[in-house]
DRENSE-813054 format. One record per residue: residue in three letters; x, y, z of N, C-alpha, C, O in turn. Coordinates in steps of 0.001 Angstrom, whole numbers, plus 500000, padded with zeros to 6 digits. Atoms other than C-alpha are relative to their C-alpha. Layout:
N
ALAXYZXYZXYZXYZ;...
***
This chain:
302
MET500143498939501384491280489294529954501414499975499529502557499988499986;SER499282499686501346492563489527526620500673500518500299501689499853500097;LEU499383498867500052494200492369527438501780499660500495502735500136499881;GLN498950500492499948497186490404529502500177498876499018501115498122499279;GLN499429501147501034497421487937526702501157500730499112502159500250498582;LEU498656499935500793499374490194525052501644500292500335501783500381501555;LYS498585499645499496503269490954525417499877501509500875498897502251500796;PRO499773498304498879504285494356528041499841501093498454499368502226498371;GLU499617498495501205504937496323524522498788500342498670498829501155497747;TRP500757499972500865501753495501522795498827500428501042497819500883500502;GLN500797499543499053499775496308526098500013501433500199499078502163500526;THR500122498191500188501185499912525795499661500301499387498981501308499582;TRP501035499321501094499956500157522208498940500201500424498557501335500713;VAL501294499576500098496902499743522663499232500953501210498270501717501133;HIS500441498707498896496482501624526016500589501286499705500182502159500472;GLU499696498890500425498455504533524163499343500513499225499003501694499292;ASN500737499392501127496595504470520926498538499975499835497875500350498868;VAL501502499378499904493128504402522322500085501327500646499302502156500183;ALA499861498651499886494298507565524271499901500908499350499452502017499641;ARG499834498951500895495012508931521232498853500404499404498660501486498849;GLY501196500249501067491724507958519734499796499372499043498839499509498281;CYS499834500737501197492732505674517485498824499288499568498335498949500646;THR500887500624499511489634503742516307499860498448499825500535498189498828;ALA499891501095499137489186500219517364500521499058498778501318498142498980;ALA500216500955501100488889498677513565501692500548499274502348499871498482;SER497830500079500270493078500281513021500147499485500829501148498818500565;LEU499230500604498940493641498884516071500248498600499768501229497894500001;GLN500210501712499952492322495491515265501295499743499070502338499256499505;GLU499639500222500952493739495461511860501411499868500379502156498911500168;LEU498031500794499810497396495758513082499837499192501203501010498852501358;LEU499746500718498885496862493701516337499722498568499242500149497557499800;LEU499883501178500519495795490926513442500949500006499270501409498876499102;GLN498577500026501051498653491652511167500933499519501237501288498347501106;GLY498923500965499083501072490754514325499877498959500762500650498480501591;GLY499855501524499825499889487824514858498758499896501005498628498690501215;HIS501029500075498814497016488082517494498453500099499692497693500984499299;ALA501522500146500108493823486485517501498964500928499247499345502090499107;ALA501386498689499728490318488449516579499978500185500581500450501242500998;ALA500474499669498711488850487550519542500358500616501083499719501132502000;VAL498504499399498745492260488598521566499561501423499590499001502263500295;ALA499709499072499839492461491029520119498999501278500010499238502319500623;ALA501134499707499249488874492290519902499640500644501210499550501865501337;GLN499223499172498949488978492479523520500279500450500849499736500821501890;ALA498684499369499643491993493561524101499505501252500095499533501899501141;ILE500327498489500538490529496872522213499253500580501554499403501457502405;ALA500715499114498574487982496901524776499807499873501281498763500161501867;GLU499253499988499261489518496357527277500523501101500675499981501518501698;ALA499717498144499919491484499909527487499387500370499419500159500188498478;GLN500608499787500290488871501239525841498906500621501382498784501781501774;ALA500727500048498660486355500529529077501182500844501073500917501881501681;ALA498973498798498864490042501768531341499716501547499750499661502115500840;GLN499733499333499770489810504930530167498655500806500633497981501489499861;ARG500999498895498840487231506778532862499954501352500151501091501788499974;PRO500068498960500223486353510029533030500898500489501152501649501452500997;GLY498780499383499706488379510432535676501645499970500279502455500469501060;GLN497788499748500027492204509653534666499984500843499035499034501550498701;ALA498921498726500622494285511720532621499451499516498499499453498366498061;GLN500395500262501418492790512389528932501597500842499274502179501842499694;PRO499548499172501291495187513122525649499337501644500271498171502031500346;SER500150498446500526495771517094525505499412500386498405499742499782497385;ALA500872499760501106493548518652522864501070500250499475500874499820498339;LEU499164499829501180497150519737521181500258498458499717500472498068498569;ALA499681501659500996497699515717520936498797499737499281498885499382498106;ARG500947500721500975494154514892519928500017501236498818499363500959497812;LEU500424499960501743494449517549517012501273499151499558501150498177498815;ALA499138501405500659497777515704516394499151498747499755498701498464498645;ALA500833501480500313495992512573516437499387500211498800499681499538497812;ARG500793499919501094493413514100514116500816500288498694500457499913497577;ALA499650499959501795495933515275511336500651498936499874501248498702498823;GLN498986501365501165497614511944511146498720498936500060498942497769500384;GLU500799500821500423494272510476510478499843499022501137499605497867500784;GLN499700500830498584494488508865514129500485498605499426499935497538499696;ALA499448501046500274496647506572512439500772499368501000501793499958501354;PRO499127500977498791498002503842515195501565500458499685502164500406498610;LEU498006500064499894502001504682516218500080497995500061499588497256500915;LEU499318501242499195503339501170516189501199499791500826502268500325500528;PRO498831500522499174505539499545519051501405499744499522501662498945498621;GLY498522500437500305508815499165518552500091498289499444500209497950498266;ALA500413501975500641508444494982517994499781500073498968500426499575498044;ALA500639499935501251506407495904515641500307500794498967499829500539497862;GLN499312499866500715508215497881514073500904499649499358500929499738498131;SER499209501064500841510855495985513314499692498936499473500492498313498776;ALA500467501739500898508715492728512154499870500643498360500068499688497609;GLY500518499307500670507888494931509288498849499891499505498808499326498412;LEU501388499922500428504010495394508974499782500327499012500509501297498795;ARG500785499563501298502448495964505914498894501336499953498313501554501016;PRO500630498581499922500479499374505098498536498620499953498555497449499574;PHE501405500171499798496140498969506014499142500725499398499534501755498850;VAL501104499571500748492745499740504623499218500093501491499342499096502202;GLU501377500329499554489920500443507000499090499627499190498644500171498180;LEU501341500860500607487395498142506145498800499564500066498110498986499227;GLN501716499557499528484227498538507989499197500558499346498111500004499517;ALA500245498715500883483075501596505445500035499193498548501011498571498127;ASN499634499839501237482277501088502124500796501059499118501485500745498148;SER499735498696500365483181504548501270501220500977501070501035501266502252;LEU498912499629498731486620506224502831499978501768499226499626501991498068;GLN499914498290500085487069510572502796501739500120499752502244500108500874;ALA498498499625499876490825511119502163500062501555500469499014502181500308;ALA499508499200499482492159513968503546499868501306499188499730502469499567;ASP500378499063500747491716515779501009498524500341498962498294500885497882;GLY501375499666500986488026515698500173499746498970499103498544498760498937;GLN500453500983501008488142512920497588499096498896500759499349498759501956;ARG500634501460499660485838509754498276500139498937499082499798498921497899;VAL499517501180500375486931506735497572499130498553500460499068498224501644;HIS500967500612500154484607504076497059501389498401500513502481498048500065;ILE499263501911500376485934500141498167499039498718499276497957498238499612;ALA500927501113501632484657497548495063500479498760500700499495498029500808;ALA499780501331499808486691494251496620500592499991501198500747500978501916;VAL498879500274498919488773492750499156500386498831500239499547498234500914;LEU499543501454499480490650489425499632501002499952501152501754500897501391;ASP499525500408498699492118488247502532501280499475499976501876499646501039;HIS498905500404499914495247486609501548500140499449498043499489498664497354;PRO498999498615499492497068487962499942499313501308500469498121501579500327;HIS501338498546499812495634491196500960500100500630499107501179501067498708;ILE500218499610501384493997492499497939499103500894500643498219500559501432;VAL501745499258500061491744495802497980500239500934499087501213501681498996;LEU500344499269501172490165497338494846499424501198500107498274501078500532;PHE500621498266499871489208501123494922499713500409498830500230500387497713;GLU500322499433501320487544502529492978499163501799500123498172502069500802;GLN500157498364499665487261506824492645501416500528500558501473501612501139;MET498815499798499630490727506946493424500695501457499707501235502262500467;LEU499581498949500850491673509459491273498828500451499381497841499734499219;LYS500899499354500933489713512115489257500116499555498864500870498612498626;PRO499091500327501236490053511905486018500637501077499476501357500944498486;GLU499081499471500750491417514731485356501365499660501028501697500838500902;GLU498981500778498885494283513361487902500418499055498586501583498823498263;CYS499803501424500398494304510755485722500730500345498145501469499685497414;GLU499519499588501354494795512916482360501004500598500262501899500638499418;GLN498295499196500084497673515043483944500831499412499963501895499688499410;LEU498788500863499941499366512380484697500670498995499172501724498375499312;ILE499559500955500925499264510438481743500651501341499025501683501210498367;ALA498820498926500524500505513795480281500985500714500314501531501614499676;LEU498424499525499301503314514518482411501026498742499758502242498777499565;ALA498802501089500285504534510906481968500466499790497882501519499276497505;GLU499462499735501097504654511402477965501673500761499872502704500304499377;THR498471499453500334507625513820478067500394499317500509500906499012499432;ARG498354500753500622510171511416478880499648498543500594500102498255501701;LEU500212500778499473508771508208479263501198499053498814501173499244497598;SER499211500867500557511594505536478115499679498440500277498780498039501015;ARG500387501657500034511847501464477579500157499561501623501172499892502235;SER499757500317498801510975499801481171501274498674500135501835497932499329;THR498888500553499761513410498124482940499357498853501367498256499042501885;VAL499974500856499317513613495105485344501136499931500881502203500384500466;VAL498626500343498551516060494223488761500810498892499952500539497934500675;ASP499670501232500138518488491849487579500610499371501486501342499829502364;GLU500203500585498484518254489467490389501541499459500822501628499200502022;GLN498926500473499515522248488363490454500858501361500713501378501372501829;LEU499201498561500291523887491870490240499189501398500194499798502458500345;GLY500798498608499062520599494568491355500114500852498924499730501947499334;GLU499740498916500854521357496604488044498437499696499376498024498552499559;ALA500276499780501003518583497517485657500058499754499089501082500042498470;ARG499564500353501182517950496196482893498867499646498713498210498631498944;ALA500991500708500668515582495668479927499842498508499828500730497661499740;HIS500459502144500250513490491864479472499046500224499496498216501129499413;ALA501336500328501546511500490248476856499098499959501432498293499361500717;ALA501059500074499356509044490177479953499361501172500520498228501148501000;ARG500189498393499639508755493732480766499562500831498668500530501541498395;THR499901499451501528507519495300477091499171500868500463497982500676500209;SER500541498659500042506568498809478391500615501138500066501789501094500437;ALA498989498478499628507669502634478537499193500513501393498086500530501932;GLY500474499461498588507659504051481490500731501245500381501791501281499756;ALA499498498513499413508750507757483194499834499408501372499055498532501747;TRP499299500057498290510137507745486897499851501958500648500315502978500138;PHE499515498550500207509440510921488907500016499639501297499557498635501843;GLN499513500423498615510725511396492176498547500563501421497550501208501098;ARG501085499813499171508357511880495264499566501151500819499967501314501971;GLY500209498424499916506921515377495588500006500507499473499742501664499799;GLU499396499403501375507854516154492224499416501419499496499970502424499050;SER500395498606500578505057518517491486498650499998501395498480499567502535;GLU500957500423498083501975518973493629499391498934499638499819497894500138;LEU500785501038501023499672516789491496500717498817501196500288498365502257;LEU499060501231499537502558514173492412499575499645502015499186498553502430;ALA500049499668498973502251515063496099498812500175500401498969500280501617;ARG501596500307499777498373515033496517499810498860499757499351498207500694;ILE500472501390499918497930511871495228501015499010500606500617497846500659;GLU499414501063499006501005510117497385499555500783501149499923499909501934;ALA500607500087498625499435511788500750498998499586499628498756498898500620;ARG501462500454499725495855510702499792500435498225499918500172497492500871;LEU499359501687499763497365506904499145500369500040501733499740499506502646;ALA499792500283498135499150507469502805499340499952501043499296499188502008;ALA501699500212499241496093508448504192499555498788500129499763498210501195;LEU500893500994500212494096505634503132500748498444500106500148497399500360;LEU498810501366499727497268502832503288500617500016501745501188499138502391;HIS499149500514498304498299503817507110501066499938499276501168498843498722;TRP498728500387500517501804504379505554500763501278499737500441501925498741;PRO499164498822500310504237507209505645500373500146498684500882499245498017;VAL499331499851502049504968508948501773501527499551499934502076498963499001;GLU498495500128499975508630508838503090500181498743500552501155498544501277;ARG499563501160500261507977505029503000499727499344499010499210498235499144;GLY500779499989501355507259505014499168501233500118499175502186500814499525;GLU498848499323501219509617505249496232499016500701498963497822500510498735;GLY500577499528501038509136507445493520498480499643499109498205498444499127;MET500942500626500591505784507259491356500735499352498474501525499865497682;GLN499445500434502204506529505087487654498389500527500075497445500518500865;VAL501117500816500796504224505382485216500018499523498528500885499849497718;LEU499606501316500662503668502846482847498942500681498618497908501345498691;ARG500970500577501369502336502505479010500499498938499310501653498554499119;TYR500105501348500107501303499544477751499300499774498642498133499499498923;GLY500396499869501518500392499434473346499734498536499907499744497697500807;VAL500749501531500652499175496327471530500668498823500823501896498873500760;GLY498275501181500175501152493099472806500649500569501455501514499892502012;GLY498799499696498765502561495200476061499455498954501134498276498631501278;GLU500396501063499121502643492669478789500975500158501271501965500876501133;TYR498672499962499252504694492183482123499785498361500777498833497866501380;ARG500978501493499894504727488590482688500075499719501857500674500534502558;ALA500602500717498373503758486794486567501478500404500562502352499565500346;HIS498920499985498474506600488085489168499818500382500912498664500190501294;TYR500224499681498468507167489600492635500444501202500027501633501402499778;ASP499103498815499486507839492800493413500349500398501292500582501572501581;TYR499199499694499195509048492334496504502064499201499905502315498083499455;PHE498731500389500531513203491905496303500306498435500839500145498421502059;ASN499747501032499192514287487774497095501135500222500770502003500648500009;PRO499721499465498794516177488441500369501630498770499791502763498876500261;SER498887501346500529518527485198499063501033500001498891502049499317498774;LEU499534499993500764519404486345496235501230501514499545500679502614499589;PRO499672498870499621522754488987495695499867501210499467500370502239499918;GLY500489498609500454521298491468493518499213500776500952499550501958501029;SER500677499096499170518713492715496161499941500191500945498908500609501469;GLN499210499244499381520984493343498612500270501422500101499968502033501125;ARG500130498601500111521701496761497561498418500752500075498314501968500237;HIS501659499500500408517529497306497117499774500107501414499073500982501923;LEU501020499907498650517029496389500653500788500930500732500407501314501838;GLN499421499185498769519473498539502103499387501513499870499705502502500530;SER500252498269500372517935501707500875498147499582500121497386499240499215;GLY501813500356500082513950501164502622499592498878499989498437498561499704;GLY500484501663500039514347497301503016498953499790498995498913500243497851;GLN500710501090500777511671495173501893498727500810498579498517501956498978;ARG500434499609500495509537496249499251498107499101500345497710498214499590;VAL500972500235499663505769495641501228498953499818499356498433498704499418;GLY500826499589500681503290496912499103499973500699498836500674501711498845;THR500384499696501290502235497664495569498750500492500168497900499865500801;CYS501253499555500440499377500431494434500076499901498575501140500079497982;ILE499747499637501322498537500395491054498711500726499507497550500394499749;LEU500979498904500029496730503334489752499455499718498214500266499659497290;TYR500433499984501547494420502940486262500190500982500105500038501658501122;LEU500623498704500159494653505791484413499352500350498996499158501535498723;ASP500792499744500661492649505119481834499340498398499109500137497461499059;GLU500298500758500397490356502570479938500394499148499001500459499683497895;VAL499814500724500830491276499596478171499145498896499137498556497911499583;GLU501071500881500717489454498069475180499873498504500001498830497852500047;ALA500142501526499621490430494610475500501299499838500649502147500701500421;GLY499032499817499421493097493259477815500355500251500989499523500631501814;GLY498813499352498702495793494077480405499247500698500995499002501881501229;GLY500589500309498329494132493254483637501020499822500499502052499608499863;THR498298500715498887496740492434486979499376498757500274498444498649501071;ARG500399501592499709496238488595486862500426499959501534500606501049502078;PHE500015500567499189496839486728490011500376498736499990500122497980500927;PRO500509501703499854497487483325488860499840498863501064498891498088501186;SER500573500958499043497818481304491570498692500196500666498272499380501487;LEU501056500005498531494639482830493281498879499972498347497712500197498667;GLY500601500230501024493046482395489353498916501149500087497730500983499801;PHE500858498509500061491735486366489864501021501071499417502236501239499530;GLU499109498629500831492545489508487726498863500918500427497725500599500770;VAL500502498441500294491448493170487766499969501106498441500865501770497920;ARG499838499290501295490445494824484621500313501478499782499360502150500176;PRO500348498689500379491250498245483614499031500668500246497950500395499723;SER501507499683499946488968500607485050500332501834500403500688502143501540;ARG499024498592499053490106504822485386499990500948501159499466502059501078;GLY500100498829498525490382506642488732500298498520500432501176498686501279;ALA500095501150498976490407502933490116501666499616500151502583499787499348;ALA498730499899499891493336501832492273500288498312500701499433497809501430;LEU499968501700499622494169498154493215501438500197501117502465500744500714;TYR498898500439498990496611497545496315500187498770500421499269498317501105;PHE499910500633498914498050494806497572501385499333500844502498499792500590;ALA498410499847499166500899493461500008500634498885499539500101497882499066;SER499109500534500792503810492072498944500545498538501194501198497613500711;VAL499380500215499040504730490393502088498245499955500732497208500581500514;ASP501368500307499068502226488407505139499767501104501389500249502226501548;GLY499866499011498796501197489704508641501476500292500859501800501278501521;GLN498809500153498877504355489013510432501528500820498627502722500604498830;GLY499050499486501507506462490964506668500551499109499810501657499597499576;VAL499556500690500844507638487775505486499289500020498205498161500088497716;GLU500972500158502118507530487522500990499496498965500622499851498171501493;ASP501224500300500138504457486483500506499926498957498190499535499508497160;PRO499751500309501591504969484045497140498001500287499732498076500502498522;ALA501025499718500065500825484705497035499596501193499031498534501436498459;SER500314498463500241501311488083495843500594499711498271500502500656497486;LEU499833499796501641502529486959492095498636500004499339497576499387499444;HIS500828499925500195501232488741489970500242500415498924501348500945499039;ALA499862499430501386501061489895485855499286500923499544498117500917499929;GLY500450499354500608500371492675483734499671499330499071500646498697498668;MET501063501234501208497832490514480864500605500861498873500896502020499169;PRO499677499276500865499047491542477247498567500899499536497372500612499602;VAL501466499174500011496921494545476253499885499145498740500814498532498213;ILE500733500643501395494392493106473057500050501264499365500918501463498514;ALA500589498648500417493158496472472262499915501217500650499434501237501783;GLY499444498702499378494039500070472974500976500177500714501888499369500540;VAL498432499376498904496775501842475731499492499332501335498512499627502020;LYS500016500141497899496804500459479268501042501788500150501940502295499478;TYR498990499261499337498113503391481278499712499808501284498578499758501759;ILE500329500019498477499077503008484979500718500898500564501391501550499765;ALA499038499382498761500875504826487964500327498845501081499477498610501940;THR499605500508498387502586502571490642501096500127500586502289500094500280;LYS498863500294498906503856502643493737500066499306500704499095498707501167;TRP498971501331499157506249500436495648499947501330501112500085502552501064;LEU500014499078498467505844501457499481501045498420500892500874497204500807;ARG498943500313499441508598500100501426500048500103501675499396500963502267;GLN500007500292498478509469498956505302500060501059500749499143501449501471;ARG499457498826499965511582501920505907499967501398499242499560501343498082;PRO499962499318500605511954505227505033501017499956498658502176499547498730;TYR499216500721501139513076504992501215500814501574499484500309502641499134;VAL499258498631500640515975507541500188500615499748498863501207500649498268;
***
């Protein structure tokens, strides 16, 4: 039996989340991220579902309501939690409906590094509101000094940015909740949102979003929320030419489109920093580029 091939904590996890009413797709995604073979994962879930006989104890009405309120996102086992598993997206359907009613479309998917391109993540008016909000507090963007861990200006990043606290406004809270539900990653495991403006020639040369744990400057950041496990880039406006998000090692580039969002994992399924996530904000050739960036952390970020 495939279920018996799993470690005891994973067996318990499968049974508990099947009882909660979590979808097979969501469970399989996390099992795959945990290093289990696809065939073993699928069969183990099927066996756990078959074990839920009418005569067996079923979750209470309150538990079922709680599960639906969480959009039936699987609860992670302790072992998986400490391994730093990354966010995931339900990929079976071509469109997803967020809790606030926004219908979001999946336009492209890449297995490694894990990349998902969404369309209509934001409404046009939400894009306009974010841009207007950012314009009130834009300042020169910085990068993290790898040796000292301090933020500083750098020629590799030529943009202006505005930082916002989590839930600082109703608009930000709504967007953050939408991302959390679609990526199955709690709001508290995310940094505040950053809105960026790139003029003609503006770029962010190839870089990693994760903190290199071997460098002294990373330690102060890793202590607060752990590693950056994923990034979500929200495109707030059309760009006449240039300004794409490029993954050099993949030969793959996403061009800006208002309301679209690009999610990519910075770590692999075991929570280890993934060099394939190297990416760059290509120079703007014509027009102005506005994006909002949301970095997701391994643990609650404060």
